[in-house]
MARBA-3410 file (N, C-alpha, C, O; in Angstrom, 1 decimal):
176
133.9,100.9,144.4,134.6,101.0,145.7,134.2,99.9,146.6,133.0,99.6,146.7 ~ 135.2,99.3,147.2,135.0,98.1,148.0,134.7,98.5,149.5,135.3,99.4,150.0 ~ 133.7,97.8,150.1,133.3,98.1,151.4,134.3,97.3,152.4,134.3,96.1,152.4 ~ 135.1,98.1,153.1,136.1,97.5,154.0,135.5,97.2,155.4,136.2,96.6,156.2 ~ 134.3,97.7,155.7,133.8,97.5,157.0,133.3,96.0,157.2,133.2,95.6,158.4
133.0,95.4,156.2,132.5,94.0,156.3,133.6,93.0,156.5,134.6,93.0,155.8 ~ 133.4,92.2,157.5,134.4,91.2,157.7,134.2,89.9,156.9,133.1,89.8,156.4 ~ 135.1,89.0,156.9,135.0,87.8,156.1,133.9,86.8,156.7,133.3,86.2,155.9 ~ 133.8,86.8,158.0,132.9,85.9,158.6,131.7,86.7,159.2,131.9,87.5,160.1 ~ 130.5,86.5,158.6,129.3,87.2,159.0,128.4,86.2,159.8,128.4,85.0,159.5
127.8,86.7,160.8,126.9,85.9,161.6,125.4,86.2,161.3,124.6,86.1,162.1 ~ 125.2,86.6,160.0,123.9,87.0,159.6,123.0,85.8,159.3,123.5,84.9,158.7 ~ 121.8,85.7,159.8,120.9,84.6,159.7,120.5,84.3,158.2,120.4,83.2,157.8 ~ 120.3,85.4,157.5,120.0,85.3,156.0,121.1,84.7,155.3,120.9,83.8,154.4 ~ 122.3,85.1,155.5,123.5,84.5,154.9,123.6,83.1,155.2,123.9,82.2,154.3
123.4,82.7,156.5,123.5,81.3,156.8,122.4,80.5,156.2,122.6,79.3,155.8 ~ 121.2,81.1,156.0,120.1,80.4,155.4,120.4,80.1,153.9,120.2,79.1,153.4 ~ 121.0,81.1,153.3,121.3,81.0,151.9,122.4,79.9,151.7,122.5,79.3,150.6 ~ 123.3,79.9,152.6,124.4,78.9,152.5,124.0,77.5,153.0,124.7,76.5,152.8 ~ 122.8,77.4,153.6,122.3,76.1,154.1,122.8,75.8,155.5,122.8,74.6,155.8
123.4,76.7,156.2,124.0,76.4,157.5,123.2,76.9,158.7,123.6,76.8,159.8 ~ 122.0,77.6,158.4,121.2,78.2,159.4,120.5,77.1,160.2,120.0,76.1,159.6 ~ 120.4,77.3,161.5,119.6,76.3,162.3,118.1,76.4,162.0,117.6,77.5,161.7 ~ 117.4,75.3,162.1,116.0,75.3,161.9,115.2,76.0,163.0,115.5,75.7,164.2 ~ 114.3,77.0,162.7,113.5,77.6,163.7,112.6,76.6,164.5,112.1,75.7,163.8
112.5,76.8,165.7,111.7,75.9,166.5,110.2,76.0,166.4,109.5,75.1,166.7 ~ 109.7,77.1,165.8,108.3,77.3,165.7,107.7,76.7,164.4,106.5,76.7,164.2 ~ 108.6,76.2,163.5,108.1,75.6,162.2,107.6,74.1,162.5,108.3,73.4,163.2 ~ 106.5,73.7,161.8,106.1,72.3,162.0,107.0,71.3,161.3,107.7,71.7,160.4 ~ 107.1,70.1,161.8,107.9,69.1,161.3,107.2,68.5,160.0,106.0,68.3,160.0
108.0,68.1,159.0,107.5,67.5,157.8,106.9,66.2,158.1,107.5,65.3,158.7 ~ 105.6,66.0,157.7,104.9,64.7,158.1,104.4,64.0,156.8,103.4,63.2,156.9 ~ 104.9,64.3,155.7,104.4,63.6,154.5,104.9,62.2,154.4,105.9,61.8,154.9 ~ 104.0,61.4,153.8,104.3,59.9,153.6,105.3,59.8,152.5,105.4,60.7,151.6 ~ 106.1,58.8,152.5,107.1,58.6,151.4,106.5,58.3,150.1,107.0,58.6,149.0
105.3,57.6,150.1,104.6,57.2,148.8,104.0,58.5,148.2,103.1,59.1,148.9 ~ 104.3,58.9,147.0,103.8,60.0,146.4,102.7,59.5,145.4,102.9,58.6,144.6 ~ 101.5,60.1,145.5,100.4,59.6,144.7,100.5,59.9,143.3,99.9,59.3,142.4 ~ 101.4,60.8,142.9,101.6,61.2,141.5,102.4,60.1,140.7,102.5,60.1,139.5 ~ 102.9,59.1,141.4,103.7,58.0,140.8,102.7,56.8,140.5,103.1,55.9,139.8
101.5,56.9,140.9,100.5,55.8,140.6,99.7,56.2,139.4,98.5,56.6,139.6 ~ 100.3,56.2,138.2,99.6,56.7,137.0,98.4,55.9,136.7,97.3,56.4,136.4 ~ 98.5,54.5,136.6,97.4,53.7,136.2,96.2,53.8,137.2,95.1,53.7,136.8 ~ 96.5,53.9,138.5,95.5,54.0,139.4,94.8,55.4,139.2,93.5,55.4,139.3 ~ 95.5,56.4,138.9,94.9,57.7,138.7,94.0,57.7,137.4,92.9,58.2,137.5
94.4,57.0,136.4,93.6,56.9,135.2,92.3,56.1,135.5,91.2,56.5,135.1 ~ 92.5,55.0,136.2,91.3,54.1,136.5,90.4,54.9,137.4,89.1,54.9,137.2 ~ 90.9,55.5,138.5,90.0,56.2,139.4,89.3,57.4,138.7,88.2,57.7,139.0 ~ 90.1,58.2,137.9,89.6,59.3,137.3,88.5,59.0,136.2,87.7,59.8,135.9 ~ 88.6,57.8,135.7,87.6,57.3,134.7,86.2,57.2,135.3,85.2,57.4,134.7
86.2,56.7,136.5,84.9,56.4,137.2,84.5,57.5,138.2,83.4,57.6,138.6 ~ 85.4,58.4,138.5,85.1,59.5,139.4,85.6,60.8,138.8,86.5,61.4,139.4 ~ 85.0,61.3,137.7,85.5,62.5,137.1,85.2,63.7,137.9,84.2,63.8,138.7 ~ 86.0,64.7,137.8,85.8,66.0,138.6,85.4,67.1,137.6,84.6,68.0,138.0 ~ 86.0,67.2,136.5,85.8,68.3,135.6,84.8,67.9,134.5,85.2,67.4,133.4
83.5,68.2,134.8,82.5,67.8,133.8,82.1,69.0,132.9,81.6,68.8,131.8 ~ 82.4,70.2,133.3,82.1,71.4,132.5,83.2,72.4,132.8,83.8,72.4,133.9 ~ 83.5,73.3,131.9,84.5,74.3,132.1,84.2,75.2,133.3,83.0,75.4,133.6 ~ 85.2,75.8,133.9,84.9,76.8,135.0,84.1,78.0,134.5,84.2,78.4,133.3 ~ 83.3,78.6,135.3,82.4,79.7,134.9,83.3,80.9,134.6,82.8,81.8,133.9
84.4,81.0,135.2,85.2,82.3,135.1,85.9,82.4,133.8,86.3,83.5,133.4 ~ 86.0,81.3,133.0,86.7,81.4,131.8,85.8,81.8,130.6,84.6,81.4,130.7 ~ 86.3,82.5,129.7,85.4,82.8,128.5,85.5,81.6,127.5,86.3,80.8,127.7 ~ 84.6,81.6,126.6,84.4,80.5,125.7,85.6,80.3,124.8,85.9,79.2,124.3 ~ 86.4,81.4,124.5,87.5,81.2,123.6,88.8,80.6,124.2,89.7,80.2,123.4
88.8,80.5,125.5,90.0,79.8,126.1,89.9,78.3,126.2,88.8,77.8,126.2 ~ 91.0,77.7,126.2,91.0,76.2,126.3,90.7,75.8,127.8,91.2,76.4,128.7 ~ 89.9,74.8,127.9,89.6,74.3,129.3,89.6,72.7,129.2,88.8,72.2,128.3 ~ 90.3,72.1,130.0,90.4,70.6,129.9,89.2,70.0,130.7,88.8,70.5,131.8 ~ 88.7,68.9,130.2,87.6,68.2,130.9,88.1,66.7,131.0,89.0,66.3,130.3
87.5,66.0,132.0,87.8,64.6,132.0,86.5,63.8,132.0,86.5,62.6,132.3 ~ 85.4,64.4,131.6,84.1,63.8,131.5,83.4,64.4,130.3,83.2,65.6,130.3 ~ 83.1,63.6,129.3,82.5,64.1,128.1,81.1,63.6,128.0,80.8,62.5,128.6 ~ 80.2,64.2,127.2,78.9,63.8,127.1,78.8,62.5,126.3,79.6,62.2,125.5 ~ 77.8,61.7,126.6,77.7,60.3,126.0,77.4,60.4,124.5,77.7,59.5,123.8
76.7,61.5,124.1,76.3,61.6,122.7,77.6,61.7,121.8,77.6,61.4,120.6 ~ 78.7,62.2,122.4,79.9,62.3,121.6,80.5,61.0,121.3,81.1,60.8,120.3 ~ 80.3,60.0,122.2,80.8,58.6,122.0,80.0,58.0,120.8,80.6,57.4,119.9 ~ 78.7,58.2,120.9,77.8,57.6,119.8,78.2,58.3,118.4,78.3,57.5,117.4 ~ 78.4,59.6,118.4,78.7,60.2,117.1,80.1,59.7,116.7,80.3,59.5,115.5
81.0,59.6,117.6,82.4,59.2,117.2,82.4,57.8,116.6,83.0,57.5,115.6 ~ 81.7,56.9,117.3,81.6,55.5,116.8,80.9,55.4,115.5,81.3,54.7,114.6 ~ 79.8,56.2,115.3,79.1,56.3,114.1,80.0,56.8,112.9,80.0,56.2,111.8 ~ 80.8,57.8,113.2,81.8,58.3,112.2,82.8,57.2,111.8,83.1,57.0,110.6 ~ 83.3,56.5,112.8,84.4,55.5,112.5,83.8,54.3,111.7,84.4,53.8,110.8
82.5,53.9,112.1,81.9,52.8,111.4,81.6,53.2,109.9,81.9,52.5,109.0 ~ 81.1,54.5,109.7,80.8,54.9,108.4,82.1,55.1,107.6,82.1,55.0,106.4 ~ 83.2,55.5,108.2,84.5,55.6,107.6,85.0,54.3,107.1,85.5,54.1,106.0 ~ 84.8,53.2,107.9,85.2,51.9,107.5,84.3,51.4,106.3,84.8,50.8,105.4 ~ 83.0,51.7,106.4,82.1,51.3,105.3,82.5,52.1,104.0,82.5,51.5,102.9
82.9,53.4,104.1,83.3,54.2,103.0,84.6,53.6,102.4,84.7,53.5,101.2 ~ 85.5,53.1,103.2,86.7,52.5,102.7,86.4,51.2,101.9,87.0,51.0,100.8 ~ 85.5,50.4,102.5,85.2,49.2,101.8,84.4,49.5,100.5,84.8,48.9,99.5 ~ 83.5,50.4,100.5,82.7,50.7,99.3,83.6,51.3,98.2,83.4,51.1,97.0 ~ 84.6,52.1,98.6,85.6,52.7,97.7,86.3,51.6,97.0,86.5,51.7,95.8
86.8,50.6,97.7,87.6,49.5,97.1,86.7,48.7,96.2,87.1,48.3,95.1 ~ 85.4,48.5,96.6,84.5,47.8,95.7,84.2,48.6,94.4,84.2,48.0,93.3 ~ 84.0,49.9,94.5,83.8,50.7,93.3,85.0,50.7,92.4,84.9,50.7,91.2 ~ 86.2,50.7,93.0,87.5,50.7,92.2,87.6,49.4,91.4,88.1,49.4,90.3 ~ 87.2,48.3,92.0,87.2,47.0,91.4,86.3,47.0,90.2,86.5,46.4,89.2
85.1,47.7,90.4,84.1,47.8,89.3,84.4,48.8,88.3,83.6,49.0,87.4 ~ 85.5,49.5,88.3,85.9,50.4,87.3,85.8,51.9,87.6,86.1,52.7,86.7 ~ 85.5,52.3,88.8,85.5,53.7,89.2,86.9,54.2,89.4,87.8,53.5,89.4 ~ 87.0,55.5,89.5,88.3,56.2,89.7,88.3,57.0,91.0,87.3,57.6,91.3 ~ 89.4,57.0,91.7,89.5,57.7,93.0,89.7,59.2,92.6,90.6,59.5,91.8
88.9,60.1,93.2,89.0,61.5,92.9,90.0,62.2,93.8,90.7,63.1,93.3 ~ 90.2,61.7,95.0,91.2,62.3,95.9,92.6,62.0,95.4,92.9,60.8,95.4 ~ 93.4,62.9,95.0,94.8,62.6,94.4,95.7,62.0,95.5,96.6,61.1,95.1 ~ 95.6,62.3,96.7,96.5,61.8,97.8,96.1,60.3,98.0,97.0,59.5,98.0 ~ 94.8,60.0,98.1,94.4,58.7,98.4,94.6,57.8,97.1,94.8,56.6,97.2
94.4,58.4,95.9,94.6,57.7,94.7,96.0,57.2,94.6,96.3,56.1,94.1 ~ 97.0,58.0,94.9,98.4,57.6,94.9,98.6,56.4,95.8,99.5,55.5,95.5 ~ 98.0,56.4,96.9,98.1,55.3,97.9,97.3,54.1,97.6,97.8,53.0,97.8 ~ 96.1,54.3,97.1,95.2,53.1,97.0,95.6,52.2,95.9,95.4,51.0,96.0 ~ 96.3,52.7,94.8,96.7,51.9,93.7,98.0,51.1,94.1,98.4,50.2,93.4
98.7,51.5,95.2,99.9,50.8,95.6,99.5,49.7,96.6,100.0,48.6,96.4 ~ 98.7,50.0,97.6,98.3,49.0,98.6,97.0,49.4,99.2,96.8,50.5,99.8 ~ 96.0,48.5,99.1,94.7,48.7,99.7,94.8,48.7,101.2,94.0,49.4,101.8 ~ 95.7,47.8,101.7,95.8,47.8,103.2,96.4,49.1,103.7,95.9,49.6,104.8 ~ 97.3,49.7,103.0,97.9,51.0,103.5,96.9,52.1,103.4,96.8,52.9,104.2
96.1,52.0,102.3,95.0,53.0,102.1,94.0,52.9,103.3,93.7,53.9,103.9 ~ 93.6,51.7,103.6,92.6,51.6,104.7,93.2,52.0,106.0,92.5,52.6,106.8 ~ 94.4,51.6,106.3,95.1,51.9,107.6,95.2,53.4,107.7,95.0,54.0,108.8 ~ 95.7,54.1,106.6,95.8,55.5,106.7,94.5,56.2,106.8,94.4,57.2,107.6 ~ 93.5,55.8,106.1,92.2,56.4,106.2,91.6,56.3,107.6,91.1,57.3,108.2
91.7,55.1,108.2,91.1,54.9,109.5,92.0,55.6,110.6,91.4,56.1,111.5 ~ 93.3,55.6,110.4,94.1,56.3,111.3,93.9,57.8,111.4,93.8,58.4,112.4 ~ 93.8,58.4,110.2,93.6,59.9,110.1,92.2,60.2,110.7,92.0,61.2,111.4 ~ 91.2,59.4,110.3,89.9,59.7,110.8,89.8,59.5,112.3,89.2,60.4,113.0 ~ 90.5,58.5,112.9,90.5,58.3,114.3,91.2,59.5,115.1,90.6,59.9,116.1
92.3,59.9,114.5,93.0,61.0,115.2,92.2,62.3,115.1,92.1,63.1,116.1 ~ 91.5,62.5,114.0,90.7,63.7,113.9,89.5,63.7,114.8,89.1,64.7,115.4 ~ 88.9,62.5,115.0,87.7,62.3,115.9,88.2,62.5,117.4,87.5,63.2,118.1 ~ 89.3,62.0,117.7,89.8,62.1,119.1,90.1,63.6,119.4,89.7,64.1,120.5 ~ 90.7,64.3,118.4,91.0,65.7,118.6,89.7,66.5,118.7,89.6,67.4,119.6
88.7,66.2,117.9,87.4,66.9,117.9,86.7,66.7,119.2,86.0,67.6,119.8 ~ 86.7,65.4,119.7,86.0,65.2,121.0,86.8,65.9,122.2,86.1,66.4,123.1 ~ 88.1,65.9,122.1,88.9,66.5,123.1,88.6,68.0,123.2,88.6,68.6,124.3 ~ 88.3,68.6,122.0,88.0,70.1,122.0,86.5,70.3,121.7,86.2,71.3,121.1 ~ 85.7,69.4,122.2,84.3,69.5,121.9,83.6,70.8,122.4,82.7,71.3,121.7
84.0,71.4,123.4,83.4,72.6,123.9,84.1,73.9,123.4,83.7,75.0,123.7 ~ 85.1,73.7,122.6,85.8,74.8,122.0,84.9,75.3,120.9,84.0,74.6,120.3 ~ 85.1,76.6,120.5,84.4,77.2,119.4,85.4,77.4,118.2,86.5,78.0,118.4 ~ 85.0,76.8,117.1,85.9,77.0,115.9,85.6,78.4,115.3,84.5,78.8,115.0 ~ 86.7,79.2,115.2,86.6,80.6,114.8,85.7,81.4,115.6,85.1,82.3,115.1
85.5,81.0,116.9,84.6,81.7,117.9,83.2,81.7,117.4,82.4,82.6,117.9 ~ 82.8,80.8,116.5,81.4,80.8,116.0,80.7,79.5,116.2,79.6,79.4,116.8 ~ 81.3,78.4,115.8,80.7,77.1,115.8,81.4,76.2,116.8,82.6,76.1,116.8 ~ 80.6,75.6,117.7,81.1,74.7,118.6,81.6,73.4,117.9,81.0,73.0,116.9 ~ 82.7,72.8,118.3,83.3,71.7,117.7,82.4,70.5,117.7,82.4,69.7,116.8
81.6,70.3,118.8,80.7,69.1,118.8,79.6,69.2,117.8,79.1,68.2,117.3 ~ 79.3,70.4,117.4,78.3,70.6,116.2,79.0,70.2,115.0,78.4,69.6,114.1 ~ 80.3,70.5,114.8,81.1,70.0,113.7,81.2,68.5,113.6,81.2,68.0,112.5 ~ 81.2,67.8,114.7,81.2,66.3,114.7,79.9,65.8,114.1,79.9,64.9,113.3 ~ 78.7,66.5,114.4,77.5,66.1,113.8,77.5,66.3,112.3,77.0,65.6,111.5
78.2,67.4,111.9,78.3,67.7,110.4,79.2,66.7,109.7,78.8,66.3,108.6 ~ 80.3,66.2,110.4,81.1,65.1,109.8,80.3,63.9,109.6,80.4,63.2,108.6 ~ 79.5,63.6,110.6,78.6,62.4,110.6,77.6,62.4,109.4,77.4,61.5,108.7 ~ 77.0,63.6,109.2,76.0,63.8,108.1,76.7,63.6,106.8,76.2,63.1,105.8 ~ 77.9,64.2,106.7,78.7,64.1,105.4,79.0,62.6,105.1,78.9,62.2,104.0
79.4,61.9,106.1,79.7,60.4,105.9,78.4,59.7,105.5,78.5,58.8,104.7 ~ 77.3,60.0,106.1,76.0,59.3,105.8,75.7,59.6,104.3,75.4,58.7,103.6 ~ 75.9,60.9,103.9,75.6,61.2,102.5,76.6,60.5,101.6,76.2,60.0,100.5 ~ 77.9,60.4,102.0,78.9,59.8,101.1,78.6,58.3,101.0,78.7,57.7,99.8 ~ 78.2,57.6,102.0,77.9,56.2,101.9,76.7,55.9,101.1,76.6,55.0,100.3
75.6,56.8,101.2,74.4,56.7,100.4,74.8,56.9,98.9,74.3,56.2,98.1 ~ 75.6,57.8,98.7,76.1,58.1,97.3,76.9,56.9,96.7,76.7,56.6,95.5 ~ 77.7,56.3,97.5,78.5,55.2,97.0,77.6,54.0,96.8,77.8,53.2,95.8 ~ 76.6,53.8,97.6,75.7,52.7,97.4,74.9,53.0,96.1,74.6,52.0,95.3 ~ 74.5,54.2,95.9,73.8,54.6,94.6,74.7,54.3,93.4,74.2,53.8,92.4
76.0,54.6,93.5,76.9,54.4,92.4,77.0,52.9,92.2,77.1,52.5,91.0 ~ 77.1,52.1,93.2,77.2,50.6,93.0,75.9,50.0,92.3,76.1,49.2,91.5 ~ 74.8,50.6,92.7,73.5,50.1,92.0,73.5,50.4,90.6,73.0,49.7,89.7 ~ 74.0,51.6,90.2,73.9,52.1,88.8,75.1,51.5,88.0,75.0,51.5,86.8 ~ 76.1,51.1,88.6,77.3,50.5,87.8,77.0,49.1,87.4,77.6,48.6,86.5
76.1,48.4,88.1,75.9,47.0,87.8,74.9,46.9,86.6,74.6,45.8,86.2
END
């Protein structure tokens, strides 16, 4: 049923506000923002945030299983990451030397790639290792399966690479 009491032209302030025709109330403050928006200065924000970080640890209110972003990581994570990347490069080099000396690649994915192009093998190995390390550092305070912190996993990866390089050196000594 249609309401016939309502006229076509209403002088209601809410209706005028919704239509954008309402006059501005006099008690509201005038907009005083500058035209330059700080969110458009991306590189300045990256530079400034690198030397003046604010989020060094997660907030106390969050539980350990939730994700929390940081912009300052512990220095030991850099050392572990660089160590893993250096050992990964040494592993790639020693793998190529062992293959020249008659060894066989055990990993079927890398074996398919290494016999086609050594450069592609090295690039893929370093690229995947780098992406994994960046992800693990980014999630360093996270708990894997709510049990093991990811930064402890980084130390585990470092130890595995140390063991692998020692094993490859041992194989080189015994193959000669």
